[in-house]
VEXDREN-2710 file (C-alpha; in Angstrom, 1 decimal):
% VEXDREN-2710
k/r/px/py/pz
1/MET/-1.2/54.5/89.5
2/GLY/0.9/55.6/86.7
3/GLU/3.2/52.8/87.2
4/SER/0.5/50.1/87.3
5/ALA/-0.9/51.5/84.0
6/ASP/2.3/51.2/82.2
7/LYS/2.8/47.6/83.5
8/LEU/-0.7/46.9/82.3
9/ILE/0.1/48.4/78.7
10/ARG/3.3/46.3/78.7
11/ASP/1.5/43.1/79.5
12/ASN/-1.2/43.7/76.9
13/HIS/1.4/44.3/74.3
14/LYS/3.4/41.3/75.4
15/SER/0.2/39.0/75.2
16/ARG/-1.3/40.3/72.1
17/GLY/1.9/41.4/70.1
18/VAL/2.3/44.4/67.7
19/GLU/2.1/44.1/63.9
20/ILE/4.8/46.1/62.3
21/PRO/5.0/46.6/58.5
22/VAL/8.2/45.3/57.0
23/ARG/9.7/44.3/53.6
24/ILE/10.8/40.6/53.4
25/ILE/13.5/40.0/50.8
26/ASP/14.1/36.3/49.7
27/ARG/17.4/36.6/47.8
28/THR/17.6/32.9/46.8
29/LYS/14.2/33.5/44.7
30/GLY/14.6/37.2/43.9
31/ILE/11.1/37.8/45.7
32/GLU/10.4/41.0/47.6
33/LYS/7.0/41.2/49.6
34/ASP/5.5/43.7/51.9
35/GLY/3.4/42.4/54.7
36/PRO/3.0/42.8/58.5
37/VAL/5.1/40.9/61.0
38/LYS/3.6/40.3/64.5
39/ILE/6.1/40.9/67.3
40/LYS/5.5/40.5/70.9
41/ILE/7.1/43.1/73.0
42/GLY/9.5/41.4/75.5
43/ASP/9.9/38.2/73.3
44/SER/13.4/36.9/73.0
45/ALA/15.2/37.0/69.6
46/LYS/14.7/33.4/69.2
47/GLU/10.9/33.7/69.6
48/GLN/10.8/36.6/67.1
49/ALA/12.8/34.7/64.6
50/GLU/10.4/31.8/64.9
51/THR/7.6/34.1/64.4
52/LYS/9.1/35.5/61.3
53/GLY/9.8/32.2/59.9
54/MET/6.2/31.1/60.4
55/ASP/5.1/34.0/58.6
56/GLU/7.3/33.3/55.7
57/MET/6.2/29.7/55.6
58/ALA/2.5/30.9/55.4
59/GLN/3.5/33.0/52.3
60/GLN/5.1/30.1/50.5
61/PRO/2.1/28.1/49.5
62/GLU/1.1/31.2/47.4
63/ASN/4.1/30.5/45.1
64/LYS/3.5/26.7/44.7
65/PRO/0.7/27.0/42.3
66/THR/2.6/29.4/40.2
67/GLU/5.5/26.9/39.9
68/GLU/3.0/24.1/38.9
69/ALA/1.4/26.3/36.3
70/ALA/4.7/27.1/34.8
71/ALA/5.6/23.5/34.6
72/GLN/2.3/22.6/33.0
73/GLU/2.8/25.4/30.5
74/ASN/6.2/24.1/29.7
75/GLN/4.9/20.6/29.1
76/ALA/2.2/21.9/26.9
77/GLU/4.8/24.0/24.8
78/GLN/6.8/20.7/24.4
79/LYS/3.8/18.7/23.3
80/ASP/2.9/21.5/20.7
81/ALA/6.4/21.5/19.4
82/ARG/6.5/17.8/19.1
83/ILE/3.0/17.8/17.3
84/ALA/4.3/20.5/14.9
85/GLU/7.4/18.3/14.2
86/LEU/5.3/15.1/13.5
87/GLU/3.0/17.1/11.2
88/GLU/6.1/18.4/9.2
89/GLN/7.2/14.8/8.9
90/VAL/3.8/13.7/7.7
91/LYS/3.8/16.4/5.0
92/ARG/7.3/15.5/3.8
93/LEU/6.5/11.8/3.7
94/SER/3.4/12.5/1.9
95/ALA/5.3/14.7/-0.7
96/GLU/7.8/11.9/-1.2
97/PHE/5.2/9.3/-1.7
98/SER/3.4/11.4/-4.3
99/ASN/6.6/11.9/-6.3
100/PHE/7.3/8.2/-6.0
101/GLN/3.8/7.4/-7.5
102/LEU/4.4/9.8/-10.3
103/ARG/7.8/8.3/-11.1
104/GLN/6.1/4.7/-11.0
105/GLU/3.3/5.9/-13.4
106/LYS/5.6/7.3/-15.8
107/ARG/7.8/4.2/-15.6
108/LEU/4.7/1.9/-16.3
109/GLU/3.7/4.2/-19.0
110/GLU/7.1/3.8/-20.8
111/ILE/6.9/0.0/-20.4
112/ARG/3.4/-0.2/-21.9
113/LYS/4.5/2.0/-24.7
114/TYR/7.4/-0.1/-25.8
115/ALA/6.4/-3.4/-24.6
116/ALA/5.9/-4.8/-28.0
117/GLU/9.4/-3.8/-29.2
118/SER/11.2/-7.0/-28.5
119/VAL/8.3/-8.7/-30.3
120/ILE/8.6/-6.7/-33.3
121/LEU/12.3/-7.2/-33.7
122/GLU/11.7/-11.0/-33.7
123/PHE/9.4/-10.7/-36.9
124/PHE/12.0/-8.8/-38.9
125/PRO/13.8/-11.9/-40.1
126/ILE/10.4/-13.3/-41.2
127/LEU/9.7/-10.1/-43.3
128/ASP/13.3/-10.4/-44.8
129/SER/12.6/-14.0/-45.9
130/ILE/9.1/-13.1/-47.5
131/GLY/10.7/-10.3/-49.4
132/GLN/13.4/-12.8/-50.6
133/ALA/10.8/-15.3/-51.6
134/GLN/8.9/-12.6/-53.6
135/ALA/12.0/-11.7/-55.4
136/ALA/12.6/-15.3/-56.4
137/ILE/9.3/-15.7/-57.6
138/SER/9.5/-12.7/-59.7
139/LYS/12.7/-14.2/-61.3
140/GLY/10.9/-17.4/-62.3
141/ALA/12.2/-19.5/-59.5
142/ASP/11.0/-23.2/-59.7
143/GLN/8.4/-24.6/-57.4
144/GLU/11.0/-26.6/-55.4
145/SER/12.9/-23.4/-54.4
146/ILE/9.8/-21.6/-53.6
147/GLY/8.6/-24.6/-51.4
148/LYS/12.0/-24.6/-49.5
149/GLY/11.8/-20.8/-49.0
150/MET/8.2/-21.1/-47.5
151/GLU/9.5/-24.0/-45.2
152/MET/12.3/-21.7/-43.9
153/ILE/9.7/-19.0/-43.2
154/ASP/7.5/-21.3/-41.3
155/LYS/10.3/-22.6/-39.2
156/LYS/11.5/-19.2/-38.2
157/LEU/8.0/-18.3/-37.4
158/ARG/7.5/-21.3/-35.1
159/GLU/10.8/-20.4/-33.3
160/ILE/9.6/-16.9/-32.6
161/PHE/6.3/-18.4/-31.3
162/GLN/8.3/-20.8/-29.1
163/ASN/10.5/-18.1/-27.7
164/LEU/7.4/-16.0/-26.8
165/GLY/5.6/-18.8/-25.0
166/ILE/3.1/-19.5/-27.6
167/THR/2.2/-23.3/-28.6
168/GLU/-0.1/-24.8/-31.0
169/ILE/-3.1/-26.6/-29.8
170/ASP/-3.2/-30.4/-30.4
171/ALA/-6.5/-31.1/-32.1
172/LYS/-6.8/-33.9/-34.7
173/GLY/-7.4/-37.3/-33.2
174/GLN/-8.1/-35.7/-29.8
175/LYS/-11.2/-35.9/-27.8
176/PHE/-13.3/-32.7/-28.4
177/ASP/-12.6/-30.1/-25.6
178/PRO/-14.6/-26.9/-25.9
179/ALA/-12.0/-25.2/-23.9
180/PHE/-9.5/-25.5/-26.8
181/HIS/-11.7/-26.6/-29.8
182/PHE/-14.4/-24.9/-31.8
183/ALA/-16.6/-27.2/-33.7
184/VAL/-17.8/-26.1/-37.1
185/GLY/-19.0/-29.5/-38.3
186/VAL/-20.3/-32.8/-37.1
187/GLU/-20.1/-36.3/-38.8
188/GLU/-21.9/-39.4/-37.6
189/THR/-19.6/-42.3/-37.9
190/ASP/-18.9/-45.6/-36.1
191/GLN/-15.4/-45.7/-37.1
192/HIS/-14.2/-43.3/-34.3
193/PRO/-15.3/-42.8/-30.8
194/ASP/-17.9/-40.3/-30.0
195/GLU/-16.6/-36.6/-30.0
196/THR/-13.4/-37.2/-31.6
197/VAL/-11.7/-34.4/-33.6
198/LEU/-11.7/-35.7/-37.2
199/ASP/-10.3/-32.6/-39.0
200/GLU/-8.7/-29.3/-38.2
201/TYR/-9.6/-26.4/-40.4
202/GLN/-7.7/-23.7/-38.6
203/LYS/-4.9/-24.0/-35.9
204/GLY/-5.5/-22.8/-32.5
205/TYR/-2.8/-21.3/-30.3
206/VAL/-2.2/-21.0/-26.4
207/TYR/0.0/-18.3/-24.8
208/ARG/1.3/-19.8/-21.6
209/GLU/-1.9/-20.8/-19.9
210/LYS/-4.4/-18.5/-22.0
211/VAL/-6.0/-19.7/-25.2
212/LEU/-5.5/-17.1/-27.8
213/ARG/-7.5/-18.7/-30.4
214/PRO/-9.3/-22.3/-30.2
215/SER/-8.8/-24.6/-33.1
216/MET/-11.7/-24.8/-35.7
217/VAL/-12.4/-28.5/-36.0
218/ARG/-14.9/-31.1/-37.4
219/VAL/-16.2/-33.7/-34.7
220/SER/-17.4/-37.3/-34.9
221/ARG/-20.9/-38.3/-33.4
222/ALA/-21.8/-41.9/-32.9
223/PRO/-24.8/-42.9/-34.8
224/GLU/-28.1/-43.2/-33.0
225/THR/-29.2/-46.7/-32.3
226/LYS/-32.5/-47.5/-33.4
227/PRO/-34.6/-49.7/-31.0
228/GLU/-35.5/-53.1/-32.5
229/GLU/-39.0/-53.6/-33.7
230/PRO/-40.7/-56.6/-31.8
231/GLU/-41.5/-59.6/-34.2
232/GLN/-45.1/-59.8/-35.3
233/HIS/-46.5/-63.5/-34.8
234/GLN/-48.9/-64.5/-37.6
235/GLN/-52.2/-65.5/-36.2
236/MET/-53.2/-69.1/-37.0
END
């Protein structure tokens, strides 16, 4: 009976297997794990190796989420680093643009401050000519010399205006144009077409396409035509 009991125990162990605590070392990943390995008594070495391999495969899915989390964390760190780099670039560009604006504002201020310099230099010869004319008058110069001096001053002044793009408005004999003429008097006459500039009291000037000052003029107006009165027939 003892022999039958021993055989029954061996068969039971062979069918159910025995769990033996072992330490599993994976040298490729540097992982050590403790866990039971179920070994059937009487199994061959091949069957025991297959059982061990199946247990290790059952443990592998536990490592997969950890690897995915590490990869996601690495991607997040790369994104954060890229965002920080872009933010630094934006700050640097913003500072450079601010400095550029300051330089441009300073440059424009200098231009506005000294914009009239070249114009002022053009008028120095006119002042010199006026001074010479005054000196000649004080020394008793004749009227002819004074007249020639004034003509020279007028010529130089017109040359300056021409260089600056300033032209006179042609007024006398032209049709009245409120954009260029300012009427200060009206004369009824049938000797000229209606609204013709008869006289110019003050010259007008245009700078490029802008009217600096309109001409002050006197304008003609056609006389009003009186209606003819009907003839009255004497009653017989």
